[in-house]
N, C-alpha and C positions, 0 to 999 in steps of 0.2 A: 772464496770461489771467484774465478775470473768472470768478467762481464760477458755474457753470451751475445755480443753485439750483432753478429751475423744472423743468428737465429731469431732474435727479437726483431731485427730490421726486416727479415724475410716475411714475417707475419704482416707487418705494416704495409710492405710492398704489395702483397696479395690482397689485403683487405681494401686498401684505397685504390688498388688497381680495379677492383670490381666497381667501386664508386665512380671511377673515371669512365668506365664503360656504361654505367647506369645513368648518371645524371644528365649528360648531354644527349643521349640517344634513346632512352626509354620513352620519352614523350614523342619522338619522331616515329618510333616503332608503333606506339599506340595510335598515332595519327594515320599511319599506313594501314593499320587494321580497321580504320574507319570510325574510331571513337571521337566524340566531341571534345571541345575544350574543357567543359565541366567534368566529363568523365576522365580526361587526362589528369586534371587537377586532383580529382578524388583518388585515382589510382596511384598518383605520385604521393599524395598525402598519407596514404595507408602505410607506406614504409616508415614515414616519420611518426605517425600516430602510435604505432606499436612501441616506439621508443619511450612513450610516456609511461607505459606499464612494465614492459619486458625487462629493461635494465634494472629496475628497482626490485622486481621479483628475484631475478638471478643474483643481484648484488646482495640481497638479504640472505639468500640461500648459501652463497659463497662465503659470506662472513660468518654464518652460523656453522657451516660444515667444515670450513677450511679446505674444501676440495675445489679450489678455484680453477685449476688446470683441467680437471675432469669436466667441469661445466663448460669451459671454453671449447674443449674438443667435442663434447656432445652437441652443443649448440651449433658448431660449424657443420657437423655431419648432418644433423636434422634439417638445417637450412638447405643444404645441397639436395637432400632426398626429396623434400617437399617441392623444391623449385622445378623438378622434372614434370610437375603437373601442367606447366605452361604448354607442353607439346601436345596435350590432348584436346584442349578447347581454347577459344579466344574471346568468348563473350564476356561482357562486363563483370557479371557477378562471379563467374568462375575465376577470372583473373584476380578479382578482389580477394577471393578466398585464398588463392595461392599466394598472393603478395603478402597478405596478413600472416598466413601460416609460416612462410619462409622467413619473413622479416622479424617475426616474434623471436625466433631462435638466433638469427643473424645479429640482431640488435642486442642480444644478450652477451655477445662476444667481446666487443671492443672495450666497453667500460671496465670489464674484468681484466682484460689483457693490459690495460693501462696500469692497473694495480700491480700486476706481475712485473711490468717494466720498472715501476717505481721501487718495487722490492729489491730489484737488482741494482738500482741506482742509489741505494742508501748512502748518504754522505756526499753524493755528487749529482744532485738533482738537476743541476744546470746542464747536464749532458743529455737530458731528455730530448731536447730539440734535435740533437745530432743523430738520435735513433729514429725519432718521428719523421725526420726529413725523408726517409726511404718510403714512407707512405705517399708523400708528395711525388717522389720519383715514379712510383708505381702508377699513380694517377696520370702523370704526364705520358708515360709510355702507352697506356691503354687509350687515353683520350685521343692522342694523335694517331696511334695505330689503327684504332677502330674507325676513326673518321676517314682515313685513307682507304681502309678495307671496304667501307660501305659505299664509297664512290665507285668501286669496281664490282662488288658483289651485292647480292640482295640483302636488304635489311632484315628479311625473315630469318637469316642465319644468326642474328644477334643473340637470341636465347642460348645458343650453343657456346658463345663466348662467355656468357654469364656462368654457365655450368662449369667451364674450364677454370674460371677464376674462383668460384666457390670451392672447387676441389683443391685449388692451391691454398686457400685459407685453411681448409681442414688438414691438409698434409703438413703445413707449416706449424699448425697448433700442436701437432704430435711431437715436435722437437724441443719444446721449451716448457719449463715448469716454474712455479713461484719459488723464490729463494727460500730455503729452509730457515726456520727460526724467526719468521716474520710474524710474530704474535701481536696483532693489533690491539688486543684487549689491554695489554700493558700500557698502551699509549693513551687510553681513554681518561679524559679529565671531566667530561660532562656527558649527559645523556644525549642521544641522537636528536630527540625532540627539542632539547634546549638549544642545540646548535642550529637546527633548521629554523626555529622560531625567532632567532635573533634578528633584529632589523637589518643589520649589514648583510647577513646571508640571504635573507629574503630579497633585499634590493639587488644583490649580486645575481641571484637566480632569475629575477624578472628582467634584468638587463640582458642576460644571456638569451633569454627567451625572445625578447624583442629584436635582438640582433638576428636571430634565426628567422623570425617572421619576415624581416627585411630581405633575407636571402630567398624567400619563396618564389618571387617572379624569376629570379636568376636560375635557380635549380630546376624549375618546372618549364619555363618558356623561353629561356635565353636562346637555345638552338632553333626553336620555332621562329622566334623573333628575327634571327639572323637569316634563316632560310627565306622568310618573307621579304627581306631586304636584298636578296639575291646572292648571299654568300654561299659558297659550296660547302659540302660536309667536311672536306679537307681543311678549308680555311676555318670553319667552325671549330674543328678539333684543335687546330693550331692556336686559336684564340683561347680555348679552354686551357690548353697546355701552357700558354703564356702566363695566365693567371697563377697557375700552380708553380711554374718555374720561378716566378717572383716570390712565391711562398717558400720555395726551396732555399733561395738565396737568403731570405730573412731567417729561416730556421738555422742556417749555418752561423749566423752572427747573433742569434737571439740570446745566447747565454751571456754575451758581452753587454747587450742592451739591458738585460734584466739586472746586471751588476751596476750599470751606470745610471739607470733611470728608475723612478718609482713605478710600481705596478699600476698605480692609479693613473699616472701620466701616460703610460703606454696604452692603457685601455681607452682613455679619453681621446687620444689621437686616432686610435683605431676606429672608434665610433664616428668621429668627425669625418674621417676619410670615407667611411661607408656612406654617409649622407651624400658626399660629392660623387662617389662612384655610381650609385643608383640613379642619380639625376643625369649623369652623362650617358649611361646606357639607355635610359628611357627616352631621352630627347635628342641624342646626337649619335646614335649607333650607326647611322648611315655614313658618318665620317670615320674612315678607317683609322686615321691618326688619333682621334679622340677615343675611339673604341680601344685602340692599343694601350693608351694611357690608363683608361678605366680598368682594363684587365690587370695592369701592374698593381693596382690598388688592392687586389685580392690578398697580397702579402699582409695588408693591415686588416681588411674586413674579416678574414679568417685566420691567417697565420699568427699574428701577434696577439690577437684577442683570445685565440684558443690556448696558446702557450701561457698567457696570464691566467686564464681560467683554470687550467690544470694545476698550476702552482697554488692558486687560491683554494682550490678544493683540498689539496694536500695540507694546507695550513689550517683551514677551517675544520675539516672533518678528521681530526686526529683520533685514530682508533676505529674509524668507520670509513676508511677510504673506498672500500668496495661499494658501499651504499652511497657514499658521497659522489663518486664518479658516476654511478648509475643515476642518481638524482639530477646531477648536472646534465647528463646526456638526455634523460627523459624530459626534463623541463625545457631545455633549449632546443636540441636537435629534434626531439620528439614533439612536444607540445607546440613550441614556437615554429618549428619547421612545418608541422601539419597545418597550423592556422595560416601560415604564409602561403602554402600550396593551395589550400582551399580558397582563400581570398583571391589569389592569382587567377584560379579557374573561373571564379565569378566575375572578376573585373576584366579579364582578357578581351572579351568581346567588345568592351568599351575603348580598347586601344592600349598599346604598350605604354604610352605616356602616363595614363591614369594608373595602370598597374604598378609601374615603377615609382610613381608618386607615393603610393601606399608604402613602398619600401623606404623611401626617403623619410616619411613621417615616423615610421617605426624606429629607424636609426636615430632620428633627432630626439625622440622621447627617451630612448635609451641613454643618449649622451647627457641629457638634463638630469636623469636619475643618477647616473654615475657621478656627475659633478656635485650633486647635493648630498648623496648618501654614502659614497665611498670615499672616506678620508684616509690618508696615509697611516695614521695611528691605529685605525681599525683593521688595516690589512696586514700590519706587521705583527701577526699573532704567532 
């Protein structure tokens, strides 16, 4: 069966297009509605918190039933349906209920679609980044486009953009299915518990979680930080786009990097650069040249680290890729992202410097853990 490159790429484009419209502007939308920094942090963390539970539930169900494509389509549709609730009320608890409800299903989708993608890439896993790059392109298109849109039109139109992108995710999910004959049970060498409880896998998951904790201030308050420094929404959107553009370039060469360097070294460099990036944003964001450079480091803080993580999940969780991807997503983007968003909401009133110093500390701890616990011989499984 030929690789359905276009259909797989379309899903990533729509999915991360929504993320590009959400991360930079959801906080600004909530601020416009009159919510406090703590409330903004809580409502931002709710999306990430559902990733702790939702992907694992849907991953277990997909591995048990084998109906992964059906779960992806159902999750996409229910996320769209529930999100319409934002048009009825805007008080904190109502929005919290809507965000939790829609993200519970939305977060069920990506981890399982990653497994669908890998099923089509059997024997050519290095090509993953060439498909995933279209998610980054979708992010760039929406983050730049929405920023320019909001400089002209009311930010109260933002939820309609989210609806359109959620509809795009659902429609694209209808066009692709898991490759037939992908029986994961035949690949199983150990129980899932034995895999998860191994020291190297526990260390790997903790490192991924800490890296996402460090992204908390960026995902929750970067746009608000720039607005306070006098940057326009258009410039803010361009800076978000710049980071993801650097990620796109990296994804295009990632298959060569992974062939020429060890996964351990790539991850260590990614974590070290994340320490530098958060320090620069926290203390020197008023300098446009430094901020420009800091955004280029997104290629490392997300791009290369995520590509390494997906490959390690594939290696570690043989026969349990659905649950493995779900666990990685839940622990890192879910647990780590939620903790990072909540801590950011609590610390923000003390200043951007203190908030991003927390991010520096989380990245530094992750670097030390990776240096000590992730050795090349353990990763070459």
